[in-house]
VOBA-1610 file (N, C-alpha, C; in pm, whole numbers, padded with zeros to 5 digits, always signed):
BEGIN
Met-02853+01882-00098Met-02998+01884-00098Met-03045+01862+00046Lys-03131+01949+00094Lys-03178+01937+00232Lys-03267+01814+00250Lys-03249+01746+00363Lys-03323+01623+00391Lys-03475+01648+00387Glu-03519+01760+00444Glu-03664+01787+00445Glu-03717+01812+00304Tyr-03631+01864+00216Tyr-03673+01883+00077Tyr-03689+01748+00009Val-03594+01658+00032Val-03599+01525-00028Val-03728+01455+00011Glu-03763+01465+00137Glu-03888+01403+00184Glu-04009+01464+00114Leu-04006+01594+00095Leu-04115+01663+00025Leu-04118+01622-00122Tyr-04001+01615-00186Tyr-03994+01572-00326Tyr-04054+01433-00341Asp-04018+01343-00250Asp-04072+01207-00254Asp-04224+01207-00240Lys-04276+01290-00151Lys-04422+01297-00130Lys-04493+01349-00255Phe-04436+01452-00319Phe-04495+01503-00443Phe-04499+01394-00550Ile-04388+01323-00566Ile-04382+01216-00668Ile-04479+01105-00632Glu-04486+01070-00505Glu-04575+00963-00459Glu-04722+01000-00480Thr-04759+01123-00446Thr-04901+01162-00452Thr-04944+01211-00590Arg-04855+01280-00661Arg-04893+01338-00790Arg-04842+01259-00909Gly-04741+01177-00887Gly-04683+01098-00995Gly-04569+01172-01063Ile-04476+01093-01116Ile-04358+01152-01179Ile-04394+01230-01305Asp-04492+01182-01383Asp-04529+01254-01505Asp-04577+01396-01473Ser-04656+01410-01369Ser-04704+01541-01327Ser-04589+01630-01284Gln-04494+01574-01213Gln-04381+01652-01164Gln-04286+01691-01278Ile-04272+01604-01376Ile-04191+01639-01494Ile-04258+01755-01567Arg-04388+01749-01584Arg-04460+01860-01650Arg-04445+01989-01569Met-04447+01979-01437Met-04429+02097-01352Met-04289+02156-01374Cys-04189+02072-01383Cys-04052+02118-01407Cys-04045+02190-01541Ile-04105+02134-01644Ile-04107+02196-01776Ile-04175+02332-01769Glu-04288+02338-01700Glu-04362+02464-01686Glu-04277+02570-01616Glu-04210+02532-01509Glu-04128+02627-01435Glu-04010+02676-01520Met-03950+02586-01597Met-03839+02628-01683Met-03889+02724-01791Ser-04009+02699-01840Ser-04068+02788-01939Ser-04093+02927-01882Glu-04142+02933-01759Glu-04167+03062-01693Glu-04036+03138-01672Leu-03930+03067-01637Leu-03800+03131-01621Leu-03751+03184-01756Thr-03767+03105-01859Thr-03726+03149-01994Thr-03797+03278-02032Lys-03927+03284-02005Lys-04005+03402-02037Lys-03952+03525-01962Glu-03925+03509-01833Glu-03876+03621-01753Glu-03736+03664-01796Leu-03651+03569-01833Leu-03518+03605-01881Leu-03527+03683-02013Cys-03619+03645-02099Cys-03640+03720-02224Cys-03690+03861-02194Lys-03777+03873-02095Lys-03829+04005-02055Lys-03717+04095-02004Tyr-03615+04035-01945Tyr-03505+04112-01888Tyr-03443+04203-01994Tyr-03422+04150-02113Tyr-03360+04232-02218Tyr-03448+04349-02258Arg-03579+04329-02258Arg-03671+04438-02292Arg-03680+04540-02179Ser-03664+04495-02055Ser-03683+04585-01940Ser-03554+04654-01897Lys-03441+04604-01944Lys-03312+04657-01901Lys-03305+04808-01927Gly-03275+04882-01821Gly-03264+05026-01830Gly-03397+05100-01824Thr-03506+05027-01795Thr-03638+05090-01784Thr-03687+05083-01640Asp-03806+05140-01618Asp-03869+05136-01486Asp-03904+04993-01443Lys-03916+04901-01538Lys-03958+04762-01509Lys-03842+04669-01477Glu-03719+04718-01489Glu-03604+04629-01473Glu-03601+04560-01336Met-03619+04633-01229Met-03613+04574-01095Met-03726+04475-01072Glu-03843+04505-01123Glu-03957+04414-01112Glu-03927+04284-01188Thr-03869+04297-01306Thr-03834+04178-01384Thr-03729+04095-01312Ile-03631+04160-01252Ile-03528+04087-01176Ile-03591+04012-01059Ala-03687+04073-00992Ala-03758+04004-00882Ala-03830+03881-00934His-03892+03892-01051His-03961+03776-01110His-03861+03667-01150Ile-03747+03708-01201Ile-03643+03611-01237Ile-03598+03534-01113Lys-03577+03604-01004Lys-03535+03537-00880Lys-03638+03436-00834Glu-03765+03473-00842Glu-03873+03382-00802Glu-03874+03258-00892Glu-03862+03281-01021Glu-03863+03167-01113Glu-03739+03081-01098Leu-03624+03142-01069Leu-03503+03064-01043Leu-03523+02972-00923Ala-03589+03022-00819Ala-03618+02939-00701Ala-03708+02822-00738Asp-03813+02850-00818Asp-03904+02743-00861Asp-03831+02639-00945Val-03748+02685-01038Val-03674+02592-01125Val-03574+02512-01042Thr-03506+02577-00948Thr-03411+02506-00862Thr-03482+02394-00786Asn-03599+02423-00732Asn-03673+02321-00658Asn-03714+02204-00748Thr-03765+02235-00867Thr-03809+02126-00954Thr-03691+02049-01012Ile-03580+02119-01040Ile-03460+02050-01089Ile-03404+01958-00981Glu-03404+02006-00858Glu-03358+01920-00747Glu-03446+01796-00736Gln-03575+01815-00753Gln-03667+01701-00746Gln-03636+01601-00858Met-03612+01651-00978Met-03579+01563-01090Met-03445+01495-01067Thr-03349+01570-01014Thr-03217+01514-00983Thr-03231+01401-00881His-03310+01423-00778His-03335+01320-00678His-03397+01196-00742Tyr-03496+01217-00825Tyr-03568+01104-00886Tyr-03480+01026-00984Phe-03405+01097-01068Phe-03331+01031-01175Phe-03191+00985-01133Gly-03146+01025-01015Gly-03019+00972-00966Gly-02915+01079-00938Glu-02915+01124-00815Glu-02828+01234-00773Glu-02680+01204-00795Glu-02636+01083-00761Glu-02494+01049-00774Glu-02449+01049-00919Asp-02528+00988-01006Asp-02494+00985-01148Asp-02489+01125-01206Ile-02586+01207-01171Ile-02593+01343-01223Ile-02475+01425-01171Ala-02435+01404-01046Ala-02319+01475-00991Ala-02193+01440-01069Lys-02176+01314-01106Lys-02060+01272-01185Lys-02061+01336-01323Ile-02177+01339-01385Ile-02190+01401-01518Ile-02160+01550-01509Arg-02213+01616-01406Arg-02187+01759-01388Arg-02038+01785-01371Glu-01971+01703-01291Glu-01827+01720-01267Glu-01751+01708-01400Tyr-01786+01610-01480Tyr-01722+01591-01610Tyr-01745+01714-01698Lys-01868+01762-01705Lys-01902+01876-01790Lys-01835+02005-01741Met-01826+02023-01611Met-01759+02142-01558Met-01609+02136-01589Gly-01551+02018-01584Gly-01410+02002-01621Gly-01389+02037-01767Arg-01479+01994-01850Arg-01473+02025-01993Arg-01486+02176-02016Ala-01576+02241-01941Ala-01593+02386-01953Ala-01467+02458-01908Arg-01404+02411-01800Arg-01278+02469-01753Arg-01171+02460-01861Asp-01166+02344-01926Asp-01068+02324-02033Asp-01094+02420-02149Glu-01218+02442-02181Glu-01254+02536-02288Glu-01210+02678-02253Leu-01232+02717-02128Leu-01190+02850-02085Leu-01038+02867-02093Lys-00966+02761-02056Lys-00820+02767-02066Lys-00776+02786-02211Lys-00844+02719-02304Lys-00811+02733-02447Lys-00841+02875-02493Asp-00949+02932-02444Asp-00988+03068-02484Asp-00888+03173-02439His-00815+03146-02330His-00722+03244-02275His-00577+03223-02321Lys-00559+03135-02417Lys-00422+03113-02469Lys-00393+03209-02579
//
């Protein structure tokens, strides 16, 4: 996580409050969900590239808000949980290929 982003995340939480930022994260995730659903409808049509551009924009927004939530709720703890879950996913993939 970039240092300047962390400072910005802290300022948003300080000035707008954590509840507002949590709602923003939910909103951004919802917008990404909507665009991902549109992808299936647009696949193979004239709108496919436009939809992909929207998905990229929403992924950036979600990444920023998720990073902010990760910073607020505890980056180290979340990193440990992610490592555990990725290990579990690796194990599942190994089982699938047997």
